[in-house]
VONUPA-496323 format. One record per residue (C-alpha): z, x, y. Coordinates in steps of 0.02 Angstrom, whole numbers, plus 50000, padded with zeros to 5 digits. Layout:
REM VONUPA-496323
ZXY/...
***
This chain:
REM VONUPA-496323
528735417654214/529715425954366/530675409654390/531725401554267/532725385354243/534465384954364/533665398454483/533905393854679/532155394354749/531385393754924/529915383354973/528515392555065/527145378755077/527025359455084/527995345155156/529555353055116/529215368955178/530865378155225/532105369855084/533015377054951/533375369654794/533665373954616/532515372354477/532715358154363/531165360854243/529965374754225/528065372254145/527555388254107/525655382154030/525345373554208/526235386754315/527305371654388/529025371154417/530095355154476/531475358654597/533015346454632/532755337054786/531115342054828/529325333654837/529965317854813/528735305354735/529265285554707/528485277154571/528615256754552/528955249054383/528385233554328/529595220754250/529645221554055/530115204554017/530115187454104/531645186354249/531925205754249/531565213454416/530435227254468/531025245254500/530655259454608/531245276254536/531265292954637/530755308354550/530425328554601/528595330454554/528145349054499/527455359954638/526615376654609/527465391754568/526415399654708/527245389054834/529025396054781/530005413354821/531675417054713/532915416654805/533945434154771/535875431354711/536425448654798/535545446854964/535305427954978/533485432055051/532005424154975/530955438754877/529755443254764/530245448054600/529935464654496/530235469154315/531455485154252/531745490354070/533605493154045/534535508053928/534655493653791/532555490453816/532875473853878/531695469754016/532635462654182/532145454654339/532255464654516/532375459354684/531065468654780/532225469054949/533865476154874/533415482454714/534775472554623/534595464554465/534505445354459/535455437654328/
***
């Protein structure tokens, strides 16, 4: 996956288009990502015991990875991600705009 946990991403499509946020969770098999403060849904919980009150819980619902663009740490722009093999034979992510390695 080109997007990892704790990356900053830019939302390209949907009701939160234009917002940025930090990746909380990644679901590689589903190709979905949960982003902090974006795509917030409300879940109503019923009371479990008598006398207890019900609750409303806000949580970020996962977005499809195709609707996100990674923010480059160097240039700060939303960019596509490429890969490069380094001298120590490790694979590194590369910004397509400024050609810098993304950590």
